[in-house]
C-alpha positions as CSV (number, residue, x, y, z in Angstrom):
1,M,99.4,93.2,95.9
2,K,102.0,95.7,96.7
3,T,101.1,98.5,99.3
4,L,103.0,101.1,100.0
5,V,102.4,102.8,103.8
6,I,103.7,106.1,103.8
7,L,104.8,107.4,107.3
8,A,104.8,111.0,107.8
9,H,105.7,111.8,111.8
10,P,108.0,114.3,112.6
11,D,109.4,112.4,115.4
12,M,108.4,108.8,115.1
13,E,110.7,107.8,118.6
14,S,108.9,109.8,120.6
15,S,105.5,108.8,119.2
16,R,104.0,105.5,121.0
17,V,101.7,104.5,118.7
18,N,103.1,105.5,115.3
19,R,106.5,103.9,116.5
20,R,104.6,100.7,117.5
21,W,102.5,100.6,114.3
22,K,105.8,101.0,112.3
23,E,107.2,97.8,114.5
24,E,104.6,95.6,113.5
25,L,104.6,96.8,109.8
26,L,108.4,95.2,109.5
27,Q,107.4,92.3,110.3
28,Y,105.5,92.6,106.9
29,T,107.8,93.4,104.6
30,D,107.0,91.0,102.0
31,N,104.0,92.5,101.1
32,I,104.2,95.9,102.8
33,A,106.7,98.7,101.3
34,L,107.3,101.2,104.4
35,H,108.4,104.7,103.0
36,E,108.9,107.4,106.0
37,L,109.2,110.8,104.4
38,Y,110.5,113.0,107.4
39,T,113.4,110.3,107.4
40,T,113.6,110.6,103.8
41,Y,113.6,113.9,103.1
42,P,114.8,115.7,106.4
43,D,115.9,118.6,104.2
44,W,112.5,118.8,102.6
45,K,113.4,118.5,99.6
46,I,111.3,116.0,97.8
47,D,111.8,113.8,94.8
48,V,108.6,114.7,93.0
49,S,109.3,112.1,90.6
50,R,110.6,109.4,92.8
51,E,107.4,109.8,95.2
52,Q,105.2,109.5,92.1
53,E,107.0,106.2,90.6
54,L,106.6,104.9,93.9
55,L,102.2,105.3,93.9
56,E,102.2,104.2,90.4
57,T,104.4,100.8,91.7
58,H,102.0,99.8,94.2
59,D,98.1,98.7,94.3
60,H,97.3,100.0,97.6
61,I,98.0,103.0,99.3
62,M,98.3,104.1,102.9
63,L,98.6,107.1,104.5
64,Q,99.9,107.3,108.5
65,F,99.9,110.8,110.0
66,P,99.8,112.5,113.3
């Protein structure tokens, strides 16, 4: 089963909890794909087709945001 974790934090480096959670998840990249919205779209020009494809190609979706 493929899991997609969508991280949406405006300042990940300043967040102790979210940053630590991300660091932990990076150890499991064989089973978990991390997708950081603020890093991927710093200009907020969201590629809707790409986002839909990501959702459709994963079995589980987790949203992490403040």
